[in-house]
MOPAC internal coordinates of N, CA, C and O (Angstrom, degrees):
PM7 1SCF
backbone

  N    0.0000 0     0.00 0     0.00 0    0    0    0
  C    1.4389 1     0.00 0     0.00 0    1    0    0
  C    1.4535 1   109.10 1     0.00 0    2    1    0
  O    1.2310 1   120.42 1   -20.27 1    3    2    1
  N    1.3815 1   116.81 1   159.73 1    3    2    1
  C    1.5044 1   119.67 1  -179.56 1    5    3    2
  C    1.4855 1   107.44 1   -71.99 1    6    5    3
  O    1.2310 1   121.93 1   -45.14 1    7    6    5
  N    1.3302 1   113.91 1   134.86 1    7    6    5
  C    1.4830 1   123.97 1   171.72 1    9    7    6
  C    1.5428 1   109.21 1  -135.52 1   10    9    7
  O    1.2310 1   123.95 1   -46.48 1   11   10    9
  N    1.3285 1   110.03 1   133.52 1   11   10    9
  C    1.5355 1   121.19 1   174.21 1   13   11   10
  C    1.5154 1   106.39 1  -125.07 1   14   13   11
  O    1.2310 1   122.60 1   -57.39 1   15   14   13
  N    1.3218 1   112.63 1   122.61 1   15   14   13
  C    1.4709 1   118.22 1  -176.86 1   17   15   14
  C    1.5509 1   110.60 1  -121.33 1   18   17   15
  O    1.2310 1   120.42 1   -69.24 1   19   18   17
  N    1.2915 1   116.81 1   110.76 1   19   18   17
  C    1.4533 1   118.86 1  -178.24 1   21   19   18
  C    1.5269 1   111.17 1   -93.12 1   22   21   19
  O    1.2310 1   120.25 1   -24.95 1   23   22   21
  N    1.3543 1   117.12 1   155.05 1   23   22   21
  C    1.3753 1   124.89 1   173.95 1   25   23   22
  C    1.5263 1   111.89 1  -153.92 1   26   25   23
  O    1.2310 1   120.99 1   -10.56 1   27   26   25
  N    1.2812 1   115.72 1   169.44 1   27   26   25
  C    1.4831 1   119.63 1   173.36 1   29   27   26
  C    1.4844 1   113.20 1   106.20 1   30   29   27
  O    1.2310 1   117.34 1   171.22 1   31   30   29
  N    1.3017 1   122.68 1    -8.78 1   31   30   29
  C    1.4544 1   120.47 1   176.96 1   33   31   30
  C    1.4633 1   115.79 1   -66.69 1   34   33   31
  O    1.2310 1   121.25 1    -3.93 1   35   34   33
  N    1.2751 1   115.21 1   176.07 1   35   34   33
  C    1.4632 1   121.73 1   179.34 1   37   35   34
  C    1.4798 1   115.38 1   159.73 1   38   37   35
  O    1.2310 1   120.96 1    10.47 1   39   38   37
  N    1.3251 1   115.77 1  -169.53 1   39   38   37
  C    1.4772 1   122.16 1   178.61 1   41   39   38
  C    1.5157 1   108.71 1   -98.39 1   42   41   39
  O    1.2310 1   119.96 1   -49.23 1   43   42   41
  N    1.2997 1   117.68 1   130.77 1   43   42   41
  C    1.4281 1   123.59 1  -178.07 1   45   43   42
  C    1.5419 1   110.13 1  -143.19 1   46   45   43
  O    1.2310 1   121.06 1   -33.24 1   47   46   45
  N    1.3025 1   115.59 1   146.76 1   47   46   45
  C    1.5005 1   118.97 1  -177.87 1   49   47   46
  C    1.5570 1   107.56 1   -78.51 1   50   49   47
  O    1.2310 1   119.81 1   -24.77 1   51   50   49
  N    1.3836 1   117.97 1   155.23 1   51   50   49
  C    1.4016 1   121.40 1   175.92 1   53   51   50
  C    1.5350 1   110.70 1   -53.72 1   54   53   51
  O    1.2310 1   120.39 1   -44.72 1   55   54   53
  N    1.3748 1   116.85 1   135.28 1   55   54   53
  C    1.3440 1   122.22 1  -177.56 1   57   55   54
  C    1.5203 1   113.59 1    92.71 1   58   57   55
  O    1.2310 1   120.61 1   169.16 1   59   58   57
  N    1.3089 1   116.44 1   -10.84 1   59   58   57
  C    1.4605 1   120.23 1   179.07 1   61   59   58
  C    1.5247 1   115.41 1   -79.38 1   62   61   59
  O    1.2310 1   120.30 1     4.40 1   63   62   61
  N    1.3026 1   117.04 1  -175.60 1   63   62   61
  C    1.4329 1   121.58 1  -176.75 1   65   63   62
  C    1.5901 1   109.62 1  -133.17 1   66   65   63
  O    1.2310 1   122.30 1   -26.98 1   67   66   65
  N    1.3701 1   113.20 1   153.02 1   67   66   65
  C    1.4546 1   121.32 1   172.85 1   69   67   66
  C    1.5739 1   105.94 1  -145.47 1   70   69   67
  O    1.2310 1   123.24 1   -26.30 1   71   70   69
  N    1.3113 1   111.40 1   153.70 1   71   70   69
  C    1.4490 1   117.67 1   170.67 1   73   71   70
  C    1.4600 1   109.59 1  -124.31 1   74   73   71
  O    1.2310 1   121.85 1   -60.57 1   75   74   73
  N    1.3933 1   114.07 1   119.43 1   75   74   73
  C    1.4433 1   116.81 1   176.13 1   77   75   74
  C    1.5422 1   109.73 1   -94.04 1   78   77   75
  O    1.2310 1   121.14 1   -27.79 1   79   78   77
  N    1.3566 1   115.42 1   152.21 1   79   78   77
  C    1.4131 1   122.55 1   175.04 1   81   79   78
  C    1.4550 1   111.50 1  -128.59 1   82   81   79
  O    1.2310 1   120.21 1   -29.16 1   83   82   81
  N    1.3472 1   117.21 1   150.84 1   83   82   81
  C    1.4536 1   124.53 1   176.89 1   85   83   82
  C    1.5290 1   110.07 1  -138.40 1   86   85   83
  O    1.2310 1   121.45 1   -67.17 1   87   86   85
  N    1.3389 1   114.84 1   112.83 1   87   86   85
  C    1.4224 1   120.75 1   177.96 1   89   87   86
  C    1.5122 1   110.50 1   -93.76 1   90   89   87
  O    1.2310 1   120.19 1   -52.56 1   91   90   89
  N    1.2878 1   117.25 1   127.44 1   91   90   89
  C    1.4884 1   122.52 1  -176.49 1   93   91   90
  C    1.5358 1   111.49 1  -110.37 1   94   93   91
  O    1.2310 1   122.26 1   -31.05 1   95   94   93
  N    1.2560 1   113.28 1   148.95 1   95   94   93
  C    1.4861 1   120.11 1   173.35 1   97   95   94
  C    1.5573 1   109.42 1  -152.70 1   98   97   95
  O    1.2310 1   123.46 1   -14.88 1   99   98   97
  N    1.3336 1   110.97 1   165.12 1   99   98   97
  C    1.5130 1   116.33 1   178.44 1  101   99   98
  C    1.5106 1   114.31 1    91.07 1  102  101   99
  O    1.2310 1   118.61 1   178.44 1  103  102  101
  N    1.2945 1   120.25 1    -1.56 1  103  102  101
  C    1.4766 1   121.75 1   174.99 1  105  103  102
  C    1.5303 1   107.00 1  -153.94 1  106  105  103
  O    1.2310 1   121.03 1    -9.19 1  107  106  105
  N    1.3301 1   115.63 1   170.81 1  107  106  105
  C    1.4541 1   119.73 1  -177.35 1  109  107  106
  C    1.5406 1   105.04 1   -85.18 1  110  109  107
  O    1.2310 1   123.47 1   -84.53 1  111  110  109
  N    1.3700 1   110.95 1    95.47 1  111  110  109
  C    1.5056 1   120.30 1  -174.91 1  113  111  110
  C    1.5473 1   112.78 1   -55.06 1  114  113  111
  O    1.2310 1   119.92 1   141.29 1  115  114  113
  N    1.2498 1   117.75 1   -38.71 1  115  114  113
  C    1.4869 1   122.45 1  -173.65 1  117  115  114
  C    1.5555 1   112.75 1   -67.04 1  118  117  115
  O    1.2310 1   119.44 1   167.21 1  119  118  117
  N    1.3247 1   118.68 1   -12.79 1  119  118  117
  C    1.4459 1   123.69 1  -176.18 1  121  119  118
  C    1.5031 1   114.42 1   -93.72 1  122  121  119
  O    1.2310 1   120.65 1   170.36 1  123  122  121
  N    1.3618 1   116.37 1    -9.64 1  123  122  121
  C    1.4523 1   118.64 1  -172.14 1  125  123  122
  C    1.5215 1   115.83 1  -125.24 1  126  125  123
  O    1.2310 1   122.98 1   -32.39 1  127  126  125
  N    1.3830 1   111.89 1   147.61 1  127  126  125
  C    1.4568 1   116.71 1   170.68 1  129  127  126
  C    1.5485 1   108.90 1   -58.02 1  130  129  127
  O    1.2310 1   120.68 1   -24.33 1  131  130  129
  N    1.2493 1   116.30 1   155.67 1  131  130  129
  C    1.4569 1   120.99 1   170.76 1  133  131  130
  C    1.5069 1   109.61 1  -128.63 1  134  133  131
  O    1.2310 1   120.02 1   -32.65 1  135  134  133
  N    1.3050 1   117.57 1   147.35 1  135  134  133
  C    1.4734 1   124.09 1  -176.12 1  137  135  134
  C    1.4888 1   112.26 1  -130.27 1  138  137  135
  O    1.2310 1   120.29 1   -30.93 1  139  138  137
  N    1.2905 1   117.05 1   149.07 1  139  138  137
  C    1.4644 1   123.26 1   164.14 1  141  139  138
  C    1.4901 1   108.95 1  -114.88 1  142  141  139
  O    1.2310 1   121.89 1   -49.22 1  143  142  141
  N    1.3583 1   113.99 1   130.78 1  143  142  141
  C    1.4685 1   122.03 1   172.93 1  145  143  142
  C    1.4886 1   109.60 1  -118.27 1  146  145  143
  O    1.2310 1   120.01 1   -11.99 1  147  146  145
  N    1.3033 1   117.58 1   168.01 1  147  146  145
  C    1.4680 1   123.36 1   174.28 1  149  147  146
  C    1.5278 1   110.43 1  -143.19 1  150  149  147
  O    1.2310 1   122.18 1   -27.72 1  151  150  149
  N    1.3255 1   113.43 1   152.28 1  151  150  149
  C    1.5055 1   118.62 1   175.66 1  153  151  150
  C    1.4754 1   108.35 1  -135.99 1  154  153  151
  O    1.2310 1   120.97 1   -58.85 1  155  154  153
  N    1.2748 1   115.75 1   121.15 1  155  154  153
  C    1.4476 1   121.73 1   176.64 1  157  155  154
  C    1.5334 1   109.30 1   -94.50 1  158  157  155
  O    1.2310 1   117.36 1   -25.12 1  159  158  157
  N    1.2985 1   122.64 1   154.88 1  159  158  157
  C    1.4367 1   126.32 1   179.38 1  161  159  158
  C    1.5312 1   110.12 1   -50.34 1  162  161  159
  O    1.2310 1   121.08 1   -51.15 1  163  162  161
  N    1.3651 1   115.55 1   128.85 1  163  162  161
  C    1.4150 1   120.31 1   177.99 1  165  163  162
  C    1.5440 1   118.96 1    74.45 1  166  165  163
  O    1.2310 1   123.30 1  -176.11 1  167  166  165
  N    1.3018 1   111.27 1     3.89 1  167  166  165
  C    1.4779 1   117.50 1  -175.86 1  169  167  166
  C    1.5466 1   108.38 1  -119.56 1  170  169  167
  O    1.2310 1   121.74 1   -20.04 1  171  170  169
  N    1.3513 1   114.28 1   159.96 1  171  170  169
  C    1.4558 1   120.35 1   171.27 1  173  171  170
  C    1.4727 1   114.54 1   -73.86 1  174  173  171
  O    1.2310 1   121.55 1   -25.20 1  175  174  173
  N    1.3545 1   114.64 1   154.80 1  175  174  173
  C    1.4004 1   118.72 1   179.36 1  177  175  174
  C    1.5578 1   108.51 1   -68.10 1  178  177  175
  O    1.2310 1   119.59 1   -43.11 1  179  178  177
  N    1.2947 1   118.39 1   136.89 1  179  178  177
  C    1.4764 1   121.68 1  -177.76 1  181  179  178
  C    1.5427 1   109.66 1  -127.58 1  182  181  179
  O    1.2310 1   122.68 1   -31.21 1  183  182  181
  N    1.3603 1   112.46 1   148.79 1  183  182  181
  C    1.4417 1   122.02 1   177.99 1  185  183  182
  C    1.5320 1   109.01 1   -76.30 1  186  185  183
  O    1.2310 1   119.88 1   -55.60 1  187  186  185
  N    1.2898 1   117.83 1   124.40 1  187  186  185
  C    1.4526 1   121.69 1   177.16 1  189  187  186
  C    1.5056 1   112.29 1   -97.04 1  190  189  187
  O    1.2310 1   119.17 1   134.01 1  191  190  189
  N    1.3007 1   119.18 1   -45.99 1  191  190  189
  C    1.4749 1   122.05 1  -178.45 1  193  191  190
  C    1.5136 1   109.17 1  -158.27 1  194  193  191
  O    1.2310 1   122.79 1   -24.89 1  195  194  193
  N    1.3453 1   112.27 1   155.11 1  195  194  193
  C    1.4668 1   116.84 1   166.62 1  197  195  194
  C    1.5089 1   110.86 1  -140.29 1  198  197  195
  O    1.2310 1   122.18 1   -18.85 1  199  198  197
  N    1.3384 1   113.43 1   161.15 1  199  198  197
  C    1.4588 1   120.50 1  -178.34 1  201  199  198
  C    1.5588 1   110.22 1  -138.52 1  202  201  199
  O    1.2310 1   120.50 1   -41.36 1  203  202  201
  N    1.3221 1   116.65 1   138.64 1  203  202  201
  C    1.4454 1   118.55 1  -178.75 1  205  203  202
  C    1.4790 1   110.29 1   -71.06 1  206  205  203
  O    1.2310 1   121.58 1    -6.68 1  207  206  205
  N    1.3337 1   114.58 1   173.32 1  207  206  205
  C    1.5041 1   119.68 1  -172.13 1  209  207  206
  C    1.5233 1   112.11 1   -61.18 1  210  209  207
  O    1.2310 1   120.77 1   139.28 1  211  210  209
  N    1.3527 1   116.14 1   -40.72 1  211  210  209
  C    1.4869 1   118.03 1   176.99 1  213  211  210
  C    1.4399 1   116.56 1   -87.24 1  214  213  211
  O    1.2310 1   119.93 1   175.96 1  215  214  213
  N    1.2637 1   117.74 1    -4.04 1  215  214  213
  C    1.4842 1   123.92 1   178.13 1  217  215  214
  C    1.5039 1   111.94 1    85.07 1  218  217  215
  O    1.2310 1   117.51 1  -168.79 1  219  218  217
  N    1.2930 1   122.34 1    11.21 1  219  218  217
  C    1.4589 1   123.24 1  -174.67 1  221  219  218
  C    1.4569 1   115.67 1   -82.34 1  222  221  219
  O    1.2310 1   121.39 1   159.55 1  223  222  221
  N    1.3301 1   114.95 1   -20.45 1  223  222  221
  C    1.5482 1   119.60 1  -179.26 1  225  223  222
  C    1.4863 1   111.16 1  -131.46 1  226  225  223
  O    1.2310 1   120.21 1   -46.35 1  227  226  225
  N    1.2642 1   117.19 1   133.65 1  227  226  225
  C    1.4767 1   121.84 1  -179.09 1  229  227  226
  C    1.5426 1   107.13 1  -131.25 1  230  229  227
  O    1.2310 1   120.73 1   -28.12 1  231  230  229
  N    1.3071 1   116.21 1   151.88 1  231  230  229
  C    1.4403 1   121.29 1   178.53 1  233  231  230
  C    1.5756 1   107.36 1  -137.29 1  234  233  231
  O    1.2310 1   120.02 1   -29.85 1  235  234  233
  N    1.3704 1   117.56 1   150.15 1  235  234  233
  C    1.4064 1   119.92 1  -177.47 1  237  235  234
  C    1.5344 1   111.83 1  -134.90 1  238  237  235
  O    1.2310 1   120.14 1   -24.75 1  239  238  237
  N    1.2397 1   117.35 1   155.25 1  239  238  237
  C    1.4525 1   121.84 1   165.59 1  241  239  238
  C    1.4866 1   109.87 1   -66.20 1  242  241  239
  O    1.2310 1   120.04 1   -31.97 1  243  242  241
  N    1.3131 1   117.54 1   148.03 1  243  242  241
  C    1.4326 1   121.00 1  -179.21 1  245  243  242
  C    1.5430 1   112.46 1   -59.86 1  246  245  243
  O    1.2310 1   122.45 1   148.09 1  247  246  245
  N    1.3102 1   112.92 1   -31.91 1  247  246  245
  C    1.5104 1   115.76 1  -177.79 1  249  247  246
  C    1.4774 1   115.76 1   -70.43 1  250  249  247
  O    1.2310 1   119.21 1   166.00 1  251  250  249
  N    1.3375 1   119.12 1   -14.00 1  251  250  249
  C    1.4910 1   122.30 1   178.28 1  253  251  250
  C    1.5286 1   114.08 1  -119.26 1  254  253  251
  O    1.2310 1   121.10 1   177.08 1  255  254  253
  N    1.3437 1   115.50 1    -2.92 1  255  254  253
  C    1.4346 1   117.99 1  -175.87 1  257  255  254
  C    1.5326 1   110.88 1   -61.21 1  258  257  255
  O    1.2310 1   121.37 1   -45.13 1  259  258  257
  N    1.3431 1   114.98 1   134.87 1  259  258  257
  C    1.4646 1   121.03 1  -176.50 1  261  259  258
  C    1.5405 1   116.80 1    85.24 1  262  261  259
  O    1.2310 1   121.70 1   170.83 1  263  262  261
  N    1.3967 1   114.35 1    -9.17 1  263  262  261
  C    1.4207 1   119.00 1  -178.97 1  265  263  262
  C    1.5416 1   111.25 1  -117.00 1  266  265  263
  O    1.2310 1   120.20 1   146.97 1  267  266  265
  N    1.3102 1   117.23 1   -33.03 1  267  266  265
  C    1.3860 1   122.07 1  -177.60 1  269  267  266
  C    1.5405 1   111.13 1  -110.59 1  270  269  267
  O    1.2310 1   119.64 1   -34.12 1  271  270  269
  N    1.3434 1   118.29 1   145.88 1  271  270  269
  C    1.4277 1   124.86 1   174.17 1  273  271  270
  C    1.4836 1   111.73 1  -131.58 1  274  273  271
  O    1.2310 1   121.03 1   -54.30 1  275  274  273
  N    1.3465 1   115.63 1   125.70 1  275  274  273
  C    1.4177 1   125.18 1   174.58 1  277  275  274
  C    1.5413 1   107.83 1   -94.93 1  278  277  275
  O    1.2310 1   121.85 1   -41.78 1  279  278  277
  N    1.3067 1   114.06 1   138.22 1  279  278  277
  C    1.4815 1   120.05 1   174.75 1  281  279  278
  C    1.5183 1   109.87 1  -150.09 1  282  281  279
  O    1.2310 1   121.42 1    -6.62 1  283  282  281
  N    1.3674 1   114.88 1   173.38 1  283  282  281
  C    1.4963 1   118.02 1  -176.26 1  285  283  282
  C    1.5123 1   108.19 1  -149.28 1  286  285  283
  O    1.2310 1   122.65 1   -28.45 1  287  286  285
  N    1.3561 1   112.52 1   151.55 1  287  286  285
  C    1.4918 1   119.40 1   174.13 1  289  287  286
  C    1.5959 1   101.92 1  -126.43 1  290  289  287
  O    1.2310 1   122.01 1   -78.45 1  291  290  289
  N    1.2721 1   113.75 1   101.55 1  291  290  289
  C    1.4787 1   121.43 1  -179.11 1  293  291  290
  C    1.5168 1   111.32 1   -64.76 1  294  293  291
  O    1.2310 1   120.36 1   152.23 1  295  294  293
  N    1.2992 1   116.92 1   -27.77 1  295  294  293
  C    1.5163 1   117.73 1   177.91 1  297  295  294
  C    1.5047 1   111.99 1   -72.29 1  298  297  295
  O    1.2310 1   120.85 1   158.31 1  299  298  297
  N    1.3503 1   115.98 1   -21.69 1  299  298  297
  C    1.4593 1   119.13 1  -178.17 1  301  299  298
  C    1.5591 1   109.81 1  -108.54 1  302  301  299
  O    1.2310 1   119.31 1  -176.47 1  303  302  301
  N    1.3068 1   118.92 1     3.53 1  303  302  301
  C    1.4501 1   122.15 1  -175.19 1  305  303  302
  C    1.5037 1   112.73 1    51.67 1  306  305  303
  O    1.2310 1   119.88 1  -136.11 1  307  306  305
  N    1.2957 1   117.83 1    43.89 1  307  306  305
  C    1.4517 1   123.34 1  -172.89 1  309  307  306
  C    1.5549 1   110.22 1  -131.24 1  310  309  307
  O    1.2310 1   122.17 1   -41.42 1  311  310  309
  N    1.3180 1   113.45 1   138.58 1  311  310  309
  C    1.4905 1   120.62 1   170.85 1  313  311  310
  C    1.4923 1   105.37 1  -118.34 1  314  313  311
  O    1.2310 1   122.05 1   -33.64 1  315  314  313
  N    1.3429 1   113.68 1   146.36 1  315  314  313
  C    1.4370 1   122.72 1  -177.09 1  317  315  314
  C    1.5306 1   112.37 1  -121.83 1  318  317  315
  O    1.2310 1   120.21 1   -25.74 1  319  318  317
  N    1.3209 1   117.21 1   154.26 1  319  318  317
  C    1.4423 1   121.61 1   166.52 1  321  319  318
  C    1.4706 1   109.91 1  -133.03 1  322  321  319
  O    1.2310 1   120.27 1   -73.22 1  323  322  321
  N    1.2925 1   117.08 1   106.78 1  323  322  321
  C    1.4694 1   125.38 1   174.67 1  325  323  322
  C    1.4880 1   110.16 1   -80.50 1  326  325  323
  O    1.2310 1   118.34 1   -59.87 1  327  326  325
  N    1.2700 1   120.76 1   120.13 1  327  326  325
  C    1.4009 1   124.36 1  -176.17 1  329  327  326
  C    1.5541 1   110.19 1  -118.08 1  330  329  327
  O    1.2310 1   121.29 1   -63.55 1  331  330  329
  N    1.3113 1   115.13 1   116.45 1  331  330  329
  C    1.4782 1   120.46 1  -177.73 1  333  331  330
  C    1.5614 1   110.06 1  -116.90 1  334  333  331
  O    1.2310 1   119.84 1   -15.54 1  335  334  333
  N    1.2858 1   117.91 1   164.46 1  335  334  333
  C    1.4476 1   124.00 1   176.54 1  337  335  334
  C    1.5307 1   109.14 1    47.55 1  338  337  335
  O    1.2310 1   120.25 1  -130.13 1  339  338  337
  N    1.3392 1   117.12 1    49.87 1  339  338  337
  C    1.4428 1   122.22 1  -173.73 1  341  339  338
  C    1.5549 1   110.61 1   -65.56 1  342  341  339
  O    1.2310 1   120.01 1   -34.32 1  343  342  341
  N    1.3076 1   117.58 1   145.68 1  343  342  341
  C    1.4483 1   125.05 1  -179.73 1  345  343  342
  C    1.5212 1   109.25 1  -120.43 1  346  345  343
  O    1.2310 1   119.54 1   -22.40 1  347  346  345
  N    1.3187 1   118.49 1   157.60 1  347  346  345
  C    1.4246 1   120.23 1   179.07 1  349  347  346
  C    1.5541 1   112.60 1   -58.85 1  350  349  347
  O    1.2310 1   120.33 1   153.00 1  351  350  349
  N    1.3355 1   116.97 1   -27.00 1  351  350  349
  C    1.4688 1   119.12 1   179.46 1  353  351  350
  C    1.5758 1   112.14 1   -77.15 1  354  353  351
  O    1.2310 1   121.15 1   174.69 1  355  354  353
  N    1.2947 1   115.41 1    -5.31 1  355  354  353
  C    1.4721 1   118.55 1   168.44 1  357  355  354
  C    1.4758 1   118.93 1   -79.96 1  358  357  355
  O    1.2310 1   122.48 1   171.76 1  359  358  357
  N    1.3332 1   112.85 1    -8.24 1  359  358  357
  C    1.4607 1   121.57 1   175.93 1  361  359  358
  C    1.4853 1   112.95 1   -59.22 1  362  361  359
  O    1.2310 1   120.84 1   -61.12 1  363  362  361
  N    1.4118 1   116.00 1   118.88 1  363  362  361
  C    1.4219 1   124.46 1  -174.08 1  365  363  362
  C    1.4814 1   111.44 1  -175.64 1  366  365  363
  O    1.2310 1   121.85 1   -10.24 1  367  366  365
  N    1.3356 1   114.06 1   169.76 1  367  366  365
  C    1.4952 1   117.79 1   167.21 1  369  367  366
  C    1.5688 1   105.41 1   -89.29 1  370  369  367
  O    1.2310 1   121.41 1   -50.43 1  371  370  369
  N    1.2799 1   114.91 1   129.57 1  371  370  369
  C    1.4608 1   119.37 1   179.77 1  373  371  370
  C    1.5663 1   108.75 1  -100.87 1  374  373  371
  O    1.2310 1   121.30 1   -43.72 1  375  374  373
  N    1.2953 1   115.11 1   136.28 1  375  374  373
  C    1.4702 1   122.27 1   179.95 1  377  375  374
  C    1.5032 1   114.44 1  -124.21 1  378  377  375
  O    1.2310 1   120.41 1   -40.64 1  379  378  377
  N    1.2757 1   116.83 1   139.36 1  379  378  377
  C    1.4360 1   122.85 1   172.80 1  381  379  378
  C    1.5472 1   106.27 1   -90.33 1  382  381  379
  O    1.2310 1   122.61 1   -34.41 1  383  382  381
  N    1.3608 1   112.60 1   145.59 1  383  382  381
  C    1.5203 1   116.34 1  -177.12 1  385  383  382
  C    1.5316 1   107.85 1  -139.21 1  386  385  383
  O    1.2310 1   121.73 1   -37.75 1  387  386  385
  N    1.3461 1   114.30 1   142.25 1  387  386  385
  C    1.4548 1   122.31 1   175.67 1  389  387  386
  C    1.5281 1   108.16 1  -138.73 1  390  389  387
  O    1.2310 1   119.84 1   -28.19 1  391  390  389
  N    1.2891 1   117.91 1   151.81 1  391  390  389
  C    1.4744 1   123.62 1  -175.98 1  393  391  390
  C    1.5068 1   112.12 1  -130.48 1  394  393  391
  O    1.2310 1   120.07 1  -126.35 1  395  394  393
  N    1.3829 1   117.47 1    53.65 1  395  394  393
  C    1.4425 1   116.59 1   171.28 1  397  395  394
  C    1.5125 1   111.92 1   -69.95 1  398  397  395
  O    1.2310 1   121.56 1   -34.47 1  399  398  397
  N    1.3534 1   114.62 1   145.53 1  399  398  397
  C    1.4484 1   120.77 1  -179.60 1  401  399  398
  C    1.5404 1   111.85 1    54.73 1  402  401  399
  O    1.2310 1   121.00 1  -146.95 1  403  402  401
  N    1.3024 1   115.69 1    33.05 1  403  402  401
  C    1.5156 1   122.67 1   172.33 1  405  403  402
  C    1.5571 1   111.71 1    62.40 1  406  405  403
  O    1.2310 1   120.09 1  -157.73 1  407  406  405
  N    1.3198 1   117.43 1    22.27 1  407  406  405
  C    1.4581 1   119.81 1   175.62 1  409  407  406
  C    1.4936 1   107.68 1  -121.30 1  410  409  407
  O    1.2310 1   121.89 1   -33.33 1  411  410  409
  N    1.4018 1   113.99 1   146.67 1  411  410  409
  C    1.4302 1   120.06 1  -179.15 1  413  411  410
  C    1.5161 1   110.68 1   -84.20 1  414  413  411
  O    1.2310 1   121.41 1   -47.05 1  415  414  413
  N    1.3192 1   114.92 1   132.95 1  415  414  413
  C    1.4841 1   120.65 1   172.95 1  417  415  414
  C    1.5303 1   107.75 1  -125.42 1  418  417  415
  O    1.2310 1   121.07 1   -36.75 1  419  418  417
  N    1.3196 1   115.56 1   143.25 1  419  418  417
  C    1.4416 1   122.10 1  -174.07 1  421  419  418
  C    1.5495 1   109.78 1  -131.25 1  422  421  419
  O    1.2310 1   120.96 1   -30.16 1  423  422  421
  N    1.3005 1   115.76 1   149.84 1  423  422  421
  C    1.4390 1   119.99 1   169.58 1  425  423  422
  C    1.4943 1   109.95 1   -84.64 1  426  425  423
  O    1.2310 1   120.10 1     2.34 1  427  426  425
  N    1.3699 1   117.42 1  -177.66 1  427  426  425
  C    1.4355 1   121.37 1  -175.87 1  429  427  426
  C    1.5156 1   109.61 1   -82.22 1  430  429  427
  O    1.2310 1   118.40 1   169.57 1  431  430  429
  N    1.2668 1   120.66 1   -10.43 1  431  430  429
  C    1.4529 1   124.39 1   179.02 1  433  431  430
  C    1.5554 1   113.20 1    88.67 1  434  433  431
  O    1.2310 1   123.53 1   -26.54 1  435  434  433
  N    1.2965 1   110.83 1   153.46 1  435  434  433
  C    1.5242 1   115.65 1   176.93 1  437  435  434
  C    1.5460 1   106.36 1  -136.81 1  438  437  435
  O    1.2310 1   121.32 1   -48.20 1  439  438  437
  N    1.3679 1   115.08 1   131.80 1  439  438  437
  C    1.4155 1   124.28 1  -172.16 1  441  439  438
  C    1.5198 1   109.72 1   -77.61 1  442  441  439
  O    1.2310 1   119.88 1   -51.56 1  443  442  441
  N    1.2929 1   117.83 1   128.44 1  443  442  441
  C    1.4691 1   122.68 1   170.31 1  445  443  442
  C    1.5525 1   108.64 1  -118.04 1  446  445  443
  O    1.2310 1   121.51 1   -57.94 1  447  446  445
  N    1.2682 1   114.71 1   122.06 1  447  446  445
  C    1.4974 1   121.50 1   178.41 1  449  447  446
  C    1.5289 1   109.96 1  -119.66 1  450  449  447
  O    1.2310 1   121.90 1   -57.13 1  451  450  449
  N    1.2750 1   113.96 1   122.87 1  451  450  449
  C    1.5153 1   120.36 1   177.47 1  453  451  450
  C    1.4917 1   108.62 1  -110.43 1  454  453  451
  O    1.2310 1   121.60 1   -74.63 1  455  454  453
  N    1.2775 1   114.54 1   105.37 1  455  454  453
  C    1.5535 1   120.97 1  -178.28 1  457  455  454
  C    1.4829 1   109.10 1  -150.99 1  458  457  455
  O    1.2310 1   121.95 1   -27.39 1  459  458  457
  N    1.3505 1   113.87 1   152.61 1  459  458  457
  C    1.4334 1   121.60 1   172.38 1  461  459  458
  C    1.5401 1   109.28 1   -95.49 1  462  461  459
  O    1.2310 1   120.10 1   180.00 1  463  462  461

């Protein structure tokens, strides 16, 4: 079965950095786009970034452009989200997402808290 396992969240001060990882299994990782979403308390889940199957194209939400970088290692079935210059408004649970066979699969999420 499809499994997505995120890690790397935590508490960081404004201006700091974190790198999230998501290890995927149960499908042919290298064939599919991968996405990172986030959900802040009281808000809807929003798309943060996506990356094409080969990693050649990435897209970002305007709110994170220039600060976050999505990447992937198809040999390790892993997608990453490097987050720099973090702001309090980046505080949220971050989720990895894949859509093999046209169905949405989600990880359990990893909490990112940006606070002094």
